[in-house]
Structures are given as structure tokens and as C-alpha cells.
C-alpha positions as CSV (number, residue, x, y, z in Angstrom):
1,M,-9.5,-39.5,64.0
2,N,-11.6,-42.7,64.2
3,K,-14.7,-42.2,66.3
4,V,-16.1,-45.4,67.8
5,F,-19.8,-45.8,67.1
6,K,-22.0,-48.0,69.1
7,K,-24.4,-50.1,66.9
8,P,-28.1,-49.4,67.5
9,Q,-30.1,-51.9,69.5
10,I,-32.4,-54.1,67.4
11,L,-35.8,-53.9,69.1
12,S,-37.6,-56.1,66.6
13,R,-37.2,-57.8,63.2
14,K,-39.9,-59.0,60.8
15,I,-40.1,-60.1,57.2
16,T,-42.5,-57.8,55.4
17,A,-42.2,-59.3,51.9
18,K,-40.6,-62.4,50.3
19,T,-40.3,-63.7,46.8
20,R,-38.2,-66.5,45.3
21,I,-35.1,-64.3,45.3
22,F,-35.9,-61.2,47.5
23,C,-36.6,-60.9,51.2
24,V,-37.5,-57.5,52.7
25,E,-37.0,-57.2,56.4
26,E,-38.2,-54.4,58.7
27,L,-35.9,-53.5,61.6
28,A,-37.0,-51.4,64.6
29,L,-33.8,-49.8,66.0
30,K,-32.9,-47.8,69.0
31,F,-29.8,-45.7,68.7
32,S,-27.3,-44.8,71.5
33,N,-28.8,-41.3,71.8
34,G,-32.3,-42.8,72.4
35,A,-33.7,-42.1,68.9
36,E,-35.8,-44.9,67.5
37,R,-36.3,-45.6,63.8
38,T,-37.7,-48.3,61.5
39,Y,-35.5,-49.3,58.6
40,E,-36.2,-51.7,55.7
41,R,-33.5,-53.8,54.1
42,M,-33.2,-56.5,51.5
43,V,-31.7,-59.6,53.1
44,S,-29.6,-61.8,51.0
45,G,-29.6,-65.5,51.3
46,G,-26.9,-68.0,50.7
47,S,-23.3,-68.0,51.8
48,G,-21.8,-65.1,49.8
49,A,-20.9,-64.1,46.3
50,V,-17.8,-63.7,44.3
51,M,-16.6,-61.8,41.2
52,V,-13.4,-62.6,39.3
53,V,-11.1,-60.4,37.3
54,A,-9.1,-62.8,35.2
55,I,-6.0,-61.6,33.3
56,S,-4.5,-63.8,30.6
57,E,-0.8,-64.2,29.9
58,D,-1.3,-61.9,27.0
59,E,-2.5,-59.1,29.4
60,E,-6.1,-59.4,28.4
61,L,-9.1,-59.1,30.8
62,I,-11.6,-61.9,30.5
63,L,-15.1,-60.6,30.5
64,I,-18.5,-62.1,29.8
65,R,-21.5,-60.6,28.0
66,E,-24.7,-61.8,29.5
67,Y,-28.3,-60.7,29.7
68,S,-29.2,-58.5,32.7
69,A,-32.9,-58.5,33.6
70,G,-32.6,-55.4,35.7
71,T,-31.6,-53.3,32.7
72,N,-33.2,-55.6,30.0
73,D,-29.9,-55.4,28.2
74,Y,-26.8,-57.4,27.5
75,Q,-23.9,-56.2,29.7
76,L,-20.2,-56.7,29.8
77,A,-19.0,-57.8,33.2
78,F,-16.6,-60.0,35.0
79,P,-17.6,-63.6,35.9
80,K,-19.5,-63.8,39.1
81,G,-21.8,-66.0,41.1
82,L,-22.9,-67.3,44.4
83,R,-20.7,-69.4,46.7
84,D,-22.0,-72.9,47.1
85,E,-22.4,-74.4,50.6
86,G,-19.1,-75.8,51.8
87,E,-16.9,-74.0,49.3
88,T,-14.2,-71.5,50.3
89,L,-14.5,-68.1,48.6
90,E,-11.4,-69.0,46.5
91,E,-13.0,-72.3,45.3
92,A,-16.2,-70.4,44.4
93,A,-14.2,-67.9,42.4
94,N,-12.3,-70.6,40.5
95,R,-15.5,-72.6,39.9
96,E,-17.4,-69.5,38.5
97,L,-14.5,-68.8,36.2
98,M,-14.6,-72.4,34.9
99,E,-18.3,-72.3,34.5
100,E,-18.6,-68.9,32.8
101,V,-15.5,-68.7,30.7
102,G,-14.0,-72.2,30.5
103,L,-10.8,-71.2,32.4
104,G,-9.3,-72.1,35.7
105,A,-6.7,-70.1,37.6
106,G,-3.5,-71.3,39.1
107,K,-3.3,-68.1,41.2
108,I,-6.2,-66.4,42.9
109,T,-5.8,-63.3,44.9
110,H,-8.4,-61.8,47.2
111,L,-8.9,-58.1,46.5
112,K,-11.7,-56.8,48.7
113,N,-15.0,-57.6,50.3
114,M,-17.5,-55.1,49.2
115,T,-21.1,-54.2,49.7
116,L,-23.8,-53.0,47.4
117,A,-25.9,-50.1,48.8
118,P,-25.3,-51.1,52.4
119,G,-28.0,-48.8,53.6
120,Y,-30.6,-51.1,52.0
121,F,-28.9,-54.4,51.2
122,T,-27.1,-57.0,53.3
123,H,-25.5,-58.5,50.2
124,R,-21.7,-58.7,50.2
125,M,-19.4,-59.8,47.4
126,D,-15.7,-60.8,47.5
127,L,-13.6,-59.7,44.5
128,F,-10.7,-61.8,43.2
129,L,-7.9,-61.4,40.7
130,A,-7.2,-64.6,38.8
131,E,-3.9,-65.3,37.0
132,S,-2.0,-68.2,35.6
133,L,-5.0,-69.3,33.6
134,Y,-5.5,-72.7,32.1
135,I,-8.3,-74.3,30.1
136,R,-11.0,-76.0,32.3
137,K,-14.7,-75.9,31.5
138,L,-17.4,-76.8,34.0
139,E,-21.1,-76.9,33.3
140,G,-22.8,-73.7,34.6
141,D,-26.4,-72.8,35.3
142,E,-26.8,-70.0,32.7
143,P,-29.9,-70.1,30.6
144,E,-27.9,-69.4,27.4
145,P,-24.2,-69.6,26.4
146,L,-22.3,-66.6,27.6
147,E,-20.1,-64.7,25.2
148,V,-16.5,-64.5,26.4
149,V,-14.9,-61.2,25.6
150,R,-11.1,-60.6,25.8
151,W,-10.2,-57.0,26.4
152,P,-6.6,-55.7,26.3
153,L,-5.6,-54.5,29.7
154,E,-3.8,-51.5,28.1
155,N,-7.2,-50.3,26.8
156,V,-8.9,-50.0,30.2
157,D,-10.0,-46.4,29.5
158,Q,-12.0,-47.6,26.5
159,L,-13.6,-50.3,28.6
160,L,-14.6,-47.8,31.2
161,E,-16.2,-45.7,28.4
162,N,-18.0,-48.7,26.8
163,E,-21.8,-48.2,27.1
164,H,-22.3,-51.9,28.0
165,F,-19.8,-51.9,30.9
166,T,-21.9,-50.2,33.5
167,E,-22.1,-52.6,36.5
168,A,-20.6,-50.7,39.5
169,R,-19.1,-53.9,41.0
170,S,-17.2,-54.7,37.8
171,I,-16.0,-51.1,37.5
172,A,-14.8,-51.2,41.2
173,A,-13.1,-54.5,40.6
174,L,-11.3,-53.3,37.5
175,L,-10.1,-50.2,39.3
176,L,-8.8,-52.2,42.2
177,V,-6.9,-54.5,39.8
178,V,-5.4,-51.5,37.9
179,R,-4.2,-50.0,41.2
180,L,-2.7,-53.3,42.2
181,R,-0.9,-53.7,38.9
182,Q,0.4,-50.2,39.2
183,G,1.7,-50.8,42.7
184,V,-0.7,-48.3,44.3
185,K,-1.5,-49.1,47.9
186,G,-4.6,-47.5,49.5
187,E,-4.5,-45.6,52.8
188,Q,-5.8,-47.3,55.9
189,Y,-8.6,-45.3,57.6
């Protein structure tokens, strides 16, 4: 029962605010039924972002603990970062893994492209599973060394309950990996 929607016509676009990392764009839209509305959205720059769920041979999740300015707290999360110009998404995922945890992956599997509050943000992130890990450290751009945290995959429930594991993208990535490892396939809508 898939209804086909016609995207609204963009009547005008203009930047209403811009900082070093944020850009707010105003969109004047006309919908197929004639209704007109003005929306605001955060426009992301760059060429995409990646997040990597790495699993060691010992069935441990490889996480990082890093400072998060939005919550003014140290959070547990999976390695992530922006894709550099000219990189494939897989290359970006492997590079971020090397920079943030000092490991490379012999096998990288794309899990899902996901959005973050698509009503307001254009930002998209590709999630990856990294396996067959090997030692390889690259210099990153973090302001301080990241703490690498190994978490037994069998203790996923405790990780989900951890007060410092709150990032929705990391939680979604973890649940996708758990489903994949259990052989659960999602329905196509």
C-alpha cells in the first residue's frame, strides 16, 4: 500500500544564518494540493559522514569515550566522522576506525544510510560493520586522546542501559548489528 507522493515545488531558497559549522536555509514550498509553506532546515556541508561498529575476534564492540559539547559530557559511542573529498564511504569508515581506535578492518559491511531529524536536518550518515580487525593507527584530528572501550557483545543490554551511551545513532547502529548477527532481516516497505 505505497502511495506515491509528489515532492513539493521549491519556490525559493535563502540562507538565513551561517556559522563556522551550521547553515540555516529557508525554503518556500508549494505542495501538490496548492498549499504553500515556509520551512527552515539545517544544511550540512561536506560529502557525508560515517559511523563504524567494530567487533573484535573476541566478540567485543570497540567504542570510544569522547567529549560531546552538545551535552557537555563524555559519551560512549562508536567511531565516526566526516568523509573526506575523494574517499569512498568504506575508505572513510576504515580511516575513522584507524584514527579513533588504532585499528583497521579487513571486512567492512554497509548497514544503512540514515538521517538525523529529517524534518530539520539534511545530514545523512552511513553505518558500517567492521570485522577482521588489525592494528593500524593513523593520526586524527581530535583535540585530546580518545579512550577506547571494549564492550563484550554478549552484554549489549548493559550497554543500552549505560547512562553514557545515549547517542541515538550509536544505539541504532548497535541494534542493526545485533539484528544482523541474529540473522533477522527487516521487512521491505
